[in-house]
C-alpha positions as CSV (number, residue, x, y, z in Angstrom):
1,M,-24.5,8.4,-16.1
2,S,-25.7,6.9,-12.9
3,S,-26.5,9.1,-9.9
4,L,-25.6,8.5,-6.3
5,Q,-29.3,7.8,-5.6
6,A,-29.3,5.2,-8.4
7,L,-26.2,3.5,-7.0
8,C,-28.0,2.9,-3.7
9,L,-31.0,1.2,-5.2
10,G,-29.3,-2.2,-5.6
11,L,-28.4,-4.1,-8.7
12,P,-29.8,-2.6,-11.9
13,L,-31.7,-5.5,-13.4
14,R,-34.8,-4.2,-15.1
15,P,-33.6,-3.2,-17.6
16,L,-30.1,-4.6,-17.5
17,P,-27.3,-2.1,-18.3
18,E,-25.5,-2.5,-21.7
19,N,-22.6,-4.9,-21.7
20,R,-19.7,-2.7,-22.8
21,G,-17.1,-5.3,-21.9
22,R,-13.7,-4.4,-20.5
23,W,-13.0,-0.7,-20.7
24,P,-10.1,0.1,-23.1
25,G,-7.4,2.5,-22.0
26,V,-7.7,1.5,-18.3
27,P,-4.9,-0.4,-16.6
28,H,-5.8,-4.0,-15.9
29,A,-4.1,-6.8,-14.0
30,P,-2.5,-9.4,-16.2
31,V,-4.6,-12.3,-17.4
32,R,-4.8,-15.0,-14.7
33,T,-4.3,-18.7,-15.2
34,P,-6.1,-20.4,-12.2
35,G,-6.0,-23.9,-13.8
36,L,-9.7,-24.7,-12.9
37,S,-11.1,-28.1,-13.7
38,P,-14.3,-28.3,-15.7
39,A,-16.2,-28.8,-12.4
40,E,-14.5,-25.8,-10.8
41,E,-15.3,-23.6,-13.9
42,Q,-19.0,-24.6,-13.4
43,L,-18.7,-23.7,-9.7
44,A,-17.2,-20.3,-10.5
45,L,-20.0,-19.6,-12.9
46,K,-22.6,-20.8,-10.4
47,N,-21.1,-18.6,-7.7
48,A,-21.4,-15.5,-9.9
49,L,-24.9,-16.2,-11.1
50,R,-26.3,-16.5,-7.5
51,Y,-26.4,-12.7,-7.3
52,F,-29.1,-12.7,-10.0
53,P,-32.7,-13.9,-10.3
54,P,-33.3,-17.0,-12.5
55,D,-35.0,-15.2,-15.3
56,I,-31.8,-13.4,-16.3
57,Q,-29.2,-16.0,-15.5
58,K,-29.4,-17.6,-19.0
59,L,-28.5,-14.2,-20.6
60,L,-25.6,-13.5,-18.2
61,A,-24.1,-17.0,-18.1
62,P,-22.4,-16.9,-21.5
63,E,-20.7,-13.6,-20.9
64,F,-19.6,-14.5,-17.4
65,A,-18.1,-17.7,-18.8
66,Q,-16.3,-15.7,-21.5
67,E,-14.8,-13.4,-18.8
68,L,-13.6,-16.4,-16.8
69,R,-11.8,-17.9,-19.8
70,L,-10.4,-14.6,-21.1
71,Y,-9.2,-13.2,-17.8
72,G,-9.2,-16.0,-15.3
73,H,-11.9,-14.3,-13.2
74,I,-15.5,-13.1,-13.5
75,Y,-15.6,-9.4,-13.1
76,M,-19.2,-8.7,-14.4
77,Y,-18.1,-5.8,-16.6
78,R,-21.8,-5.3,-17.7
79,F,-22.4,-3.9,-14.2
80,C,-19.5,-1.4,-14.0
81,P,-21.1,1.8,-12.9
82,T,-21.0,4.8,-15.3
83,I,-21.0,7.5,-12.7
84,Q,-17.9,9.6,-12.3
85,M,-16.0,7.9,-9.5
86,R,-14.8,10.3,-6.9
87,A,-15.3,11.2,-3.2
88,Y,-18.5,13.3,-3.2
89,P,-19.5,15.5,-0.3
90,L,-21.0,13.6,2.5
91,Q,-24.4,15.3,2.3
92,L,-24.9,14.0,-1.2
93,Y,-24.9,10.4,-0.3
94,P,-28.4,8.9,0.5
95,S,-27.9,7.5,4.0
96,R,-29.4,7.2,7.4
97,T,-26.1,7.7,9.3
98,R,-23.1,9.9,9.0
99,A,-20.9,6.9,9.4
100,A,-22.5,5.2,6.4
101,A,-22.0,8.3,4.2
102,A,-18.4,8.4,5.3
103,I,-17.8,4.8,4.3
104,M,-19.5,5.4,0.9
105,H,-17.3,8.5,0.4
106,M,-14.2,6.4,1.1
107,I,-15.2,3.6,-1.2
108,M,-15.7,5.9,-4.1
109,N,-12.4,7.7,-3.3
110,N,-10.7,4.3,-3.7
111,L,-12.3,4.2,-7.2
112,D,-11.4,7.8,-8.3
113,P,-9.1,7.4,-11.3
114,A,-6.8,10.1,-9.8
115,V,-6.4,8.0,-6.7
116,A,-6.7,4.4,-7.9
117,Q,-4.4,2.4,-10.1
118,V,-4.9,-1.3,-10.5
119,G,-1.6,-2.8,-9.2
120,A,0.2,-5.7,-10.8
121,G,-1.0,-9.1,-9.9
122,D,-3.7,-9.6,-7.3
123,T,-4.1,-6.1,-5.7
124,Q,-7.8,-5.2,-5.5
125,I,-7.9,-1.4,-5.6
126,L,-11.5,-1.8,-6.5
127,T,-12.0,-3.2,-2.9
128,L,-14.5,-5.8,-4.2
129,L,-14.4,-9.0,-6.2
130,L,-17.2,-8.3,-8.5
131,F,-19.0,-5.2,-9.8
132,S,-22.3,-6.7,-8.5
133,Q,-20.9,-6.4,-5.0
134,F,-20.4,-2.7,-5.4
135,W,-24.0,-2.0,-6.0
136,L,-25.2,-4.2,-3.2
137,T,-22.7,-2.7,-0.7
138,M,-23.8,0.9,-1.6
139,S,-27.5,-0.2,-1.2
140,Y,-26.8,-1.7,2.3
141,L,-24.9,1.3,3.4
142,S,-27.8,3.6,2.4
143,K,-30.2,1.7,4.6
144,M,-27.9,1.1,7.6
145,T,-28.9,2.5,10.9
146,E,-26.9,3.0,14.1
147,D,-28.1,-0.3,15.4
148,Q,-26.8,-2.3,12.4
149,T,-23.3,-3.5,11.2
150,L,-22.5,-4.4,7.6
151,V,-20.4,-7.5,7.3
152,M,-18.0,-8.0,4.3
153,Y,-16.5,-11.4,3.5
154,S,-13.7,-10.8,1.0
155,G,-15.6,-8.3,-1.0
156,H,-19.0,-10.0,-0.6
157,P,-21.6,-8.0,1.4
158,L,-23.0,-10.8,3.7
159,G,-25.6,-8.4,5.0
160,L,-26.7,-6.0,7.7
161,F,-26.8,-7.5,11.2
162,P,-28.3,-6.1,14.4
163,S,-25.7,-4.6,16.7
164,S,-25.5,-1.4,18.8
165,P,-24.4,2.3,18.4
166,G,-21.1,1.5,20.1
167,A,-20.3,-1.3,17.7
168,P,-18.4,-0.8,14.4
169,R,-20.7,0.0,11.5
170,L,-18.6,-2.1,9.2
171,V,-16.4,-5.2,9.6
172,I,-14.2,-6.3,6.7
173,T,-12.2,-9.5,6.3
174,N,-10.2,-10.3,3.2
175,G,-8.4,-13.5,2.3
176,M,-9.0,-15.3,5.6
177,V,-8.0,-18.7,4.2
178,I,-7.1,-21.7,6.4
179,P,-3.3,-21.5,6.9
180,N,-2.5,-24.8,5.2
181,Y,-4.3,-23.6,2.1
182,S,-3.0,-20.1,1.9
183,S,-0.6,-20.7,-1.0
184,R,-0.3,-18.8,-4.2
185,T,-1.7,-21.7,-6.2
186,E,-4.7,-22.1,-4.0
187,Y,-5.3,-18.3,-4.0
188,E,-5.6,-18.2,-7.8
189,K,-8.2,-20.9,-7.7
190,L,-10.2,-19.3,-4.8
191,F,-10.1,-15.9,-6.5
192,A,-11.3,-17.4,-9.8
193,L,-14.1,-19.1,-7.9
194,G,-15.1,-15.7,-6.5
195,V,-14.8,-16.7,-2.8
196,T,-11.8,-14.8,-1.6
197,M,-9.8,-11.7,-2.6
198,Y,-6.4,-10.1,-1.9
199,G,-7.4,-7.0,0.0
200,Q,-4.0,-5.4,0.0
201,M,-3.7,-3.0,2.9
202,T,-5.4,0.4,2.9
203,A,-7.4,-0.4,-0.3
204,G,-9.1,-3.4,1.4
205,S,-10.0,-1.2,4.3
206,Y,-11.6,1.4,2.0
207,C,-8.9,3.9,3.1
208,Y,-6.6,4.1,0.1
209,I,-5.7,7.7,-0.5
210,G,-3.6,7.5,-3.7
211,P,-0.1,8.7,-4.2
212,Q,0.1,11.4,-1.5
213,G,0.3,8.8,1.3
214,I,3.2,6.8,-0.3
215,V,4.9,10.0,-1.5
216,H,5.2,11.2,2.2
217,G,6.6,7.8,3.3
218,T,9.0,7.8,0.3
219,V,10.1,11.4,1.1
220,L,10.9,10.4,4.7
221,T,12.5,7.1,3.6
222,V,14.9,8.7,1.1
223,L,15.6,11.6,3.5
224,N,16.5,9.3,6.4
225,A,18.5,7.0,4.1
226,G,20.6,10.1,3.2
227,R,21.0,10.9,6.8
228,R,22.0,7.4,7.8
229,Y,24.1,6.3,4.9
230,L,25.5,9.5,3.4
231,G,25.5,11.7,6.6
232,L,23.6,14.4,4.7
233,E,20.5,16.5,5.4
234,D,20.7,18.0,1.9
235,L,20.5,15.5,-1.0
236,A,20.9,18.0,-3.8
237,G,22.9,16.5,-6.6
238,K,22.7,13.0,-5.1
239,V,21.4,10.2,-7.4
240,F,18.6,7.8,-6.4
241,V,18.1,4.9,-8.7
242,T,15.0,2.7,-8.5
243,S,12.2,1.1,-10.5
244,G,8.4,1.3,-10.7
245,L,5.9,4.1,-11.5
246,G,2.7,2.4,-10.6
247,G,0.0,3.3,-8.1
248,M,2.4,3.2,-5.2
249,S,5.9,3.2,-6.7
250,G,5.0,6.3,-8.8
251,A,5.6,8.3,-5.5
252,Q,9.4,7.9,-6.0
253,A,9.5,10.5,-8.7
254,K,7.8,13.2,-6.8
255,A,9.6,12.4,-3.6
256,A,12.9,13.0,-5.3
257,A,11.7,16.3,-6.6
258,I,10.6,17.4,-3.1
259,L,14.0,16.4,-1.7
260,G,16.0,18.0,-4.6
261,C,17.9,14.9,-5.6
262,I,18.2,13.2,-9.0
263,A,16.0,10.2,-9.6
264,V,16.3,7.7,-12.4
265,I,13.4,5.2,-12.6
266,A,12.8,2.2,-14.7
267,E,9.2,1.4,-15.8
268,V,8.0,-1.4,-18.1
269,D,4.3,-0.2,-18.5
270,K,3.8,2.6,-21.0
271,A,0.4,3.5,-19.4
272,A,2.0,4.1,-16.0
273,L,4.9,6.0,-17.6
274,V,2.6,8.3,-19.6
275,K,0.3,8.9,-16.6
276,R,3.1,10.0,-14.3
277,H,4.5,12.2,-17.1
278,Q,1.2,13.9,-17.8
279,Q,0.7,14.4,-14.0
280,G,4.0,16.3,-14.0
281,W,5.6,13.9,-11.7
282,L,8.3,13.1,-14.3
283,M,10.5,15.8,-15.8
284,E,12.0,13.8,-18.6
285,V,11.2,10.6,-20.4
286,T,13.5,8.6,-22.6
287,D,14.0,5.2,-24.1
288,S,17.8,5.5,-24.2
289,L,20.1,4.4,-21.4
290,D,22.9,6.3,-23.1
291,Q,20.9,9.5,-22.6
292,C,20.4,8.6,-18.9
293,I,24.2,8.2,-18.5
294,Q,24.9,11.5,-20.3
295,R,22.4,13.3,-18.0
296,L,24.0,11.8,-14.9
297,R,27.5,12.4,-16.0
298,G,27.1,15.8,-17.7
299,G,24.6,17.6,-15.4
300,V,25.5,20.7,-13.4
301,W,23.1,20.5,-10.5
302,L,22.2,23.6,-8.5
303,P,21.4,23.2,-4.8
304,E,17.7,23.8,-5.6
305,A,17.6,21.7,-8.7
306,S,16.2,18.2,-9.1
307,L,15.7,15.8,-11.9
308,C,13.1,13.1,-12.2
309,L,14.0,11.0,-15.2
310,A,12.3,7.7,-16.2
311,Y,13.3,5.3,-18.9
312,S,11.3,2.6,-20.6
313,Q,14.2,0.5,-21.9
314,S,15.4,-2.2,-19.6
315,T,17.6,-0.9,-16.7
316,P,16.7,1.0,-13.5
317,L,19.0,3.9,-13.7
318,V,17.5,6.9,-12.1
319,K,13.8,6.9,-11.5
320,S,12.4,10.1,-10.1
321,C,10.4,13.0,-11.5
322,A,11.1,12.3,-15.2
323,H,10.2,9.4,-17.3
324,L,11.9,8.1,-20.4
325,S,10.1,8.1,-23.6
326,S,7.1,6.0,-23.7
327,Q,8.2,4.7,-27.1
328,R,9.9,1.3,-26.8
329,R,10.9,-1.5,-29.1
330,E,9.4,-4.9,-28.3
331,A,12.9,-6.4,-28.7
332,E,14.0,-4.4,-25.7
333,A,13.3,-5.3,-22.1
334,G,10.7,-2.5,-21.6
335,G,12.2,-0.6,-18.7
336,S,13.6,-3.5,-16.7
337,P,15.6,-2.4,-13.7
338,V,18.1,-5.2,-14.4
339,E,19.6,-3.6,-17.5
340,G,19.8,-0.2,-15.8
341,Q,21.7,-1.6,-12.9
342,E,24.0,-3.6,-15.2
343,R,24.7,-0.4,-17.2
344,L,25.7,1.4,-14.0
345,V,28.0,-1.5,-13.2
346,H,29.5,-1.3,-16.7
347,E,30.2,2.4,-16.2
348,L,31.8,1.7,-12.9
349,D,34.0,-1.1,-14.2
350,T,35.1,0.7,-17.3
351,T,35.6,4.3,-16.0
352,G,35.9,3.8,-12.3
353,E,33.1,6.3,-11.8
354,L,30.2,5.5,-9.5
355,L,27.2,7.4,-10.9
356,V,24.6,6.6,-8.1
357,D,24.4,7.1,-4.4
358,L,21.2,5.5,-3.2
359,G,19.0,2.7,-4.6
360,S,15.9,0.6,-4.1
361,D,13.2,-1.2,-6.0
362,Q,9.5,-0.5,-5.7
363,T,8.0,-2.9,-8.2
364,S,5.2,-5.2,-7.0
365,C,7.8,-7.9,-6.4
366,H,5.7,-9.4,-3.7
367,N,3.7,-11.0,-6.6
368,P,6.3,-11.6,-9.2
369,F,4.5,-14.3,-11.2
370,S,1.4,-12.2,-11.9
371,G,2.9,-9.1,-13.3
372,G,4.6,-7.7,-10.3
373,Y,8.1,-8.0,-11.6
374,Y,8.8,-8.3,-15.4
375,P,11.7,-10.3,-16.7
376,V,14.6,-8.7,-18.5
377,Q,15.0,-9.0,-22.3
378,L,11.3,-9.1,-23.0
379,G,9.0,-6.3,-24.1
380,F,6.0,-5.5,-22.0
381,T,3.4,-7.2,-24.2
382,E,5.6,-10.3,-24.7
383,A,6.3,-10.5,-20.9
384,Q,2.5,-10.3,-20.2
385,R,1.9,-13.3,-22.5
386,L,4.7,-15.2,-20.8
387,M,3.3,-14.4,-17.3
388,A,0.0,-16.0,-18.4
389,S,1.6,-19.2,-19.7
390,N,4.9,-19.9,-17.9
391,P,5.7,-17.2,-15.3
392,A,8.3,-19.1,-13.4
393,K,10.7,-19.6,-16.3
394,P,12.5,-16.3,-16.8
395,L,12.0,-14.5,-13.4
396,P,14.7,-16.3,-11.3
397,C,17.4,-15.4,-13.7
398,S,16.3,-11.8,-13.9
399,L,16.3,-11.5,-10.1
400,R,19.7,-13.0,-9.8
401,R,21.1,-10.6,-12.4
402,H,19.5,-7.7,-10.6
403,V,21.0,-8.6,-7.3
404,S,24.4,-9.3,-8.8
405,A,24.5,-5.7,-10.2
406,I,23.4,-4.3,-6.9
407,N,26.0,-6.2,-5.0
408,R,28.7,-4.9,-7.3
409,L,27.6,-1.3,-6.9
410,A,27.3,-1.8,-3.1
411,Q,31.0,-2.7,-3.0
412,E,31.6,1.0,-3.6
413,N,29.7,3.9,-1.8
414,F,26.3,2.8,-3.0
415,F,23.5,2.1,-0.5
416,F,20.5,-0.1,-1.3
417,W,17.5,-1.0,0.8
418,D,14.4,-3.2,0.5
419,Y,11.3,-1.1,0.1
420,G,9.0,-3.7,1.8
421,N,7.9,-5.2,-1.5
422,A,9.5,-8.6,-0.8
423,F,12.2,-7.9,-3.3
424,L,15.0,-9.5,-1.2
425,L,12.7,-12.4,-0.2
426,E,11.8,-13.2,-3.8
427,A,15.5,-12.8,-4.8
428,Q,16.5,-15.3,-2.1
429,R,13.9,-17.7,-3.4
430,A,15.4,-17.2,-6.9
431,G,18.8,-18.1,-5.6
432,A,20.3,-14.6,-5.6
433,D,23.2,-13.7,-3.2
434,V,21.3,-11.8,-0.5
435,E,22.3,-13.8,2.5
436,K,23.5,-12.0,5.7
437,K,26.0,-14.1,7.4
438,G,25.0,-15.2,10.9
439,A,21.6,-13.5,10.8
440,S,18.1,-14.9,11.3
441,K,16.1,-16.1,8.4
442,T,14.1,-12.8,8.3
443,E,17.2,-10.7,7.7
444,F,19.1,-10.0,4.5
445,R,22.4,-8.3,3.6
446,Y,20.5,-5.1,2.8
447,P,18.2,-3.3,5.3
448,S,14.4,-3.0,5.3
449,Y,13.1,0.5,5.1
450,V,10.5,0.0,7.9
451,Q,12.9,-1.1,10.7
452,H,16.3,0.2,9.7
453,I,15.5,3.5,8.0
454,M,12.2,4.7,9.3
455,G,12.9,3.5,12.8
456,G,9.4,2.3,13.5
457,L,7.7,5.7,14.0
458,G,4.1,5.0,13.1
459,C,2.0,6.4,10.4
460,G,-1.4,8.1,10.8
461,V,-3.6,9.1,7.9
462,W,-6.6,11.4,8.0
463,V,-9.0,12.2,5.3
464,Q,-11.5,15.1,5.2
465,P,-14.8,14.4,3.5
466,T,-15.1,18.0,2.4
467,T,-18.2,19.8,1.5
468,L,-16.5,21.5,-1.4
469,K,-14.3,19.4,-3.7
470,G,-10.7,20.7,-3.8
471,R,-10.7,22.2,-0.3
472,P,-7.9,20.6,1.8
473,L,-7.9,20.1,5.5
474,P,-6.8,23.6,6.7
475,M,-4.0,24.5,9.2
476,T,-2.6,21.0,9.1
477,P,0.7,21.8,10.7
478,H,-1.1,23.5,13.6
479,F,-2.9,20.3,14.4
480,F,0.2,18.5,15.5
481,S,2.6,21.3,16.5
482,A,1.4,21.0,20.1
483,A,2.1,17.2,20.1
484,T,5.8,17.6,19.5
485,T,8.1,16.1,22.1
486,E,11.9,16.4,22.1
487,S,12.4,12.7,21.4
488,V,10.5,13.0,18.0
489,K,11.2,16.6,17.2
490,L,13.1,15.8,14.0
491,Q,10.3,13.6,12.7
492,Y,7.7,16.3,13.3
493,M,9.8,18.9,11.6
494,D,10.0,16.5,8.7
495,N,6.2,16.3,8.8
496,V,5.9,20.1,8.6
497,R,8.3,20.2,5.7
498,W,6.3,17.5,4.0
499,I,3.0,19.3,4.3
500,R,4.3,22.6,3.0
501,E,6.1,20.9,0.1
502,A,3.0,18.7,-0.8
503,A,1.0,21.9,-1.3
504,K,3.6,23.3,-3.7
505,H,3.8,20.1,-5.7
506,H,0.0,19.6,-6.1
507,L,0.1,16.1,-4.6
508,V,-3.4,16.0,-3.0
509,V,-5.9,14.1,-5.0
510,G,-9.3,12.6,-4.3
511,S,-10.7,13.2,-0.9
512,Q,-8.0,15.8,0.1
513,A,-6.1,13.4,2.4
514,R,-3.2,14.3,4.6
515,I,-0.7,11.9,6.1
516,L,2.0,12.2,8.8
517,Y,4.1,10.0,11.0
518,S,3.5,10.2,14.7
519,D,3.9,8.4,18.0
520,Q,1.0,7.5,20.3
521,K,0.8,10.8,22.2
522,G,1.0,12.7,18.9
523,R,-1.8,10.7,17.3
524,V,-4.2,11.2,20.2
525,A,-3.4,14.9,20.4
526,I,-3.9,15.3,16.6
527,A,-7.2,13.5,16.6
528,V,-8.4,15.6,19.6
529,A,-7.3,18.8,17.9
530,I,-9.1,17.9,14.7
531,N,-12.3,16.9,16.5
532,Q,-12.3,20.2,18.4
533,A,-11.8,22.1,15.2
534,I,-14.9,20.4,13.8
535,A,-16.8,21.2,16.9
536,S,-15.8,24.9,16.7
537,G,-16.6,25.1,13.0
538,K,-13.0,25.7,11.9
539,V,-13.3,22.5,9.9
540,K,-16.6,22.3,8.1
541,A,-17.1,18.6,7.7
542,P,-16.3,15.3,9.5
543,V,-12.9,13.8,9.1
544,V,-12.1,10.1,8.7
545,L,-9.0,9.2,10.6
546,S,-7.1,6.1,9.6
547,R,-3.6,4.9,9.0
548,D,-1.5,2.8,6.7
549,H,-1.2,-0.8,7.8
550,H,2.6,-0.8,7.9
551,D,2.6,0.3,11.5
552,V,3.7,-0.6,14.9
553,S,0.6,-2.7,15.7
554,G,-1.4,-3.4,12.6
555,T,0.8,-5.8,10.7
556,D,2.5,-9.1,11.4
557,S,4.9,-9.4,8.5
558,P,8.1,-11.3,9.2
559,F,10.1,-9.9,6.3
560,R,9.0,-6.3,6.9
561,E,7.2,-4.8,9.8
562,T,8.1,-7.5,12.3
563,S,11.5,-8.5,10.8
564,N,13.2,-7.4,14.0
565,I,11.3,-9.7,16.3
566,Y,13.9,-12.0,17.6
567,D,12.1,-14.2,20.1
568,G,10.8,-16.6,17.5
569,S,7.4,-15.1,17.2
570,A,8.0,-13.2,13.9
571,F,5.8,-15.7,12.0
572,C,2.9,-15.4,14.5
573,A,0.0,-13.1,13.8
574,D,-1.6,-12.5,17.3
575,M,-0.7,-8.8,17.2
576,A,-2.5,-8.0,14.0
577,V,-5.6,-10.0,14.9
578,Q,-5.7,-8.5,18.4
579,N,-5.3,-5.0,16.9
580,F,-8.3,-5.6,14.7
581,V,-10.5,-6.9,17.6
582,G,-9.2,-4.2,20.0
583,D,-10.0,-1.3,17.7
584,A,-13.5,-2.7,17.2
585,C,-14.0,-2.8,21.0
586,R,-12.8,0.7,21.5
587,G,-14.9,2.8,19.1
588,A,-13.6,2.3,15.5
589,T,-16.3,3.2,13.0
590,W,-15.1,0.2,10.9
591,V,-12.3,-2.4,11.1
592,A,-10.6,-4.6,8.6
593,L,-8.3,-7.7,8.6
594,H,-6.5,-9.0,5.6
595,N,-4.2,-11.9,4.5
596,G,-1.7,-10.4,2.1
597,G,-0.7,-6.8,1.4
598,G,2.6,-5.3,0.5
599,V,4.7,-8.5,0.7
600,G,2.3,-11.0,-0.8
601,W,-0.4,-13.5,-0.2
602,G,0.3,-15.8,2.7
603,E,3.2,-13.7,3.9
604,V,1.4,-11.3,6.2
605,I,-1.7,-10.6,8.3
606,N,-2.6,-6.9,8.6
607,G,-5.4,-4.9,10.0
608,G,-6.8,-1.4,9.7
609,F,-9.6,0.9,10.8
610,G,-11.6,3.9,10.0
611,L,-12.7,6.4,12.7
612,V,-15.2,9.2,11.9
613,L,-14.5,12.4,13.8
614,D,-17.6,14.6,13.8
615,G,-16.9,17.1,16.6
616,T,-18.9,15.3,19.3
617,P,-17.6,14.4,22.8
618,E,-18.2,10.7,21.9
619,A,-15.9,10.9,18.9
620,E,-13.1,12.4,21.1
621,Q,-13.6,9.6,23.7
622,K,-13.4,6.9,21.0
623,A,-10.3,8.5,19.5
624,R,-8.5,8.6,22.9
625,A,-9.3,5.0,23.7
626,M,-8.8,3.4,20.3
627,L,-5.7,5.2,19.2
628,S,-3.9,4.5,22.5
629,W,-4.6,0.8,22.1
630,D,-3.8,0.9,18.4
631,V,-0.2,1.8,19.3
632,S,0.3,0.3,22.7
633,N,-0.6,-3.2,21.5
634,G,2.4,-3.3,19.2
635,V,4.8,-1.6,21.6
636,A,3.9,-4.1,24.3
637,R,4.4,-7.1,21.9
638,R,7.8,-5.7,20.8
639,C,8.8,-5.1,24.4
640,W,8.0,-8.7,25.3
641,S,10.1,-9.9,22.3
642,G,13.2,-8.2,23.8
643,N,13.2,-4.8,22.0
644,P,14.9,-2.3,24.5
645,K,13.4,0.8,22.9
646,A,9.9,-0.7,23.1
647,Y,10.5,-1.6,26.8
648,E,11.4,2.0,27.5
649,I,8.4,3.4,25.7
650,I,5.8,1.0,27.2
651,C,7.2,1.7,30.7
652,Q,6.7,5.5,30.1
653,T,3.3,4.9,28.7
654,M,2.2,2.9,31.8
655,R,3.4,5.8,34.0
656,D,1.3,8.2,31.9
657,S,-1.8,6.1,31.4
658,D,-4.3,4.9,34.1
659,G,-5.4,1.4,33.7
660,L,-2.4,0.2,31.5
661,E,-0.4,-2.6,33.0
662,V,1.6,-4.9,30.7
663,T,3.8,-7.9,31.4
664,L,7.5,-7.0,31.2
665,P,10.2,-9.4,30.3
666,H,13.1,-10.2,32.6
667,P,16.4,-10.5,30.8
668,V,18.5,-13.6,31.1
669,A,21.3,-12.4,33.2
670,E,23.9,-15.0,32.2
671,E,23.8,-16.5,28.7
672,G,26.0,-19.3,30.0
673,I,23.2,-20.9,32.0
674,L,21.4,-21.7,28.7
675,Q,24.2,-23.8,27.3
676,Q,24.8,-25.4,30.7
677,A,21.2,-26.4,31.2
678,L,21.0,-27.9,27.7
679,R,24.1,-30.0,27.9
680,P,23.3,-33.7,27.2
């Protein structure tokens, strides 16, 4: 096993590590088919070999070529580290700065098996294109001083460059492809060549915290959906049907358990199913839709009872804390949500009984042709083979069937929403009936969770690099209780409920992260409180403050975060780019900017940051400046686009903040003057 010290020595070349190939029993993305020409294959191999001196290139070239032809990408499995991947205490990392140790801690937290799960398609939870880049990055970080910045180009460590103590220690860009070439086809080629990567959102920023982040968001989403569509605070006995039990979607099962509702979840991947069941996130597992229906129809649900049921056949019935049997027949569709929804329609049409109340889909539908969404009537293995050869053939029909079933259920008292995975966008592209009459092209007949259910209240994530593994950040509710204002009181009470329930359900993995939703004042107050707790010794180690990218400022995503921008700028990305630059100017320890994430390559630009709180006055000053900008940027943009709530908030913020002055829009007083002026 490697040590942390060995990891920081650079690439292990003399001797070379043993080539153990691709690790069995570990989830992998589907085989890619980039369609490289012979010249492009040579270029991909040449690009990979440039990391190594000439005397060993002849040995490595054949195995790298084999990886390219087997998997559509060169991963350099020979150089996969053998050390146990987890977030080690900061003091164990060989480094010259606390910031560098925090970054190494966060990178290895991304790679912790309890945290990471390689998503379908192009998600790079490993945060790097090649294993060689991991060794080089760790080596650079161990050497870095307060007068240097590490620059990362789509996973490639370009090097350490002179800067200053006030500059970010790390600047990350992923997938920054010229717009006319930012297509899925071009992406596959560029990824195979080893020159770009899909950085996702938090993973590409080295801030992925595993399931606890998305569980919190899912808890609040389902809770607020119940409030909005069912008029209920208590969801006991209500049925939530969905699909997906992967690295992000697996949160749905535990969220249902926390809320006390019944969840039925479809999953095609046996590995994901078994993992969630072993974790205790699923209460039951079955391969029978008949059994699902019986459980829904015959259950007597106590107020405090919940059921998390997952099935591995081909219909999304109820997906929550229980998984169906991991045994499946290849002739069946392998847990497709389509068959589950169609079975619910059958029960409705034949008995008149609607067995579900709420529904969504959390597959990786933003990348449907690379394993993000599996077609109905095919087993998992067969579907993977088809994805590698002819992915476009069966998917449109599956999406149309899926939406047709949802539409039928929605005619009754069933409420469906898009979970920000581009499900409705891809369904529209497949010809499904998702149009909303008279709406803009960024709106569909079903709502988006970000704008319509969550209401735009932003998300802040903080992570404690603990000195003892397993010790969570203490007194978390105390940190934000003083930040509560009347306008967001309900949301803060939801945060308190979440933190208490998370402890009961053993959700915290990896670096002991905590997550909550907060407005600008709340974020600043929380950061200051944590920094003061570190200064006083109540918290024994630095804390890395970050956030998810689906936030008020960090993401320009016309079909999700910015779907309610109505001035024509929904497809513009100035906000996310300015957010990235502004955070860097105001004290962020590191910043990141990505193409892709959540809704797919070429569909979004998003940015994130990491801020190390170490108890110093300088850390508090940076937190106040950076977090204020990190929110106000997006609020000001939304105000200018005509959002009345954003107008109200930014005006109040200007009254409260010295030095803040934004351009306010004047409404057009008479709509008639527009038509009159444009008459021919």
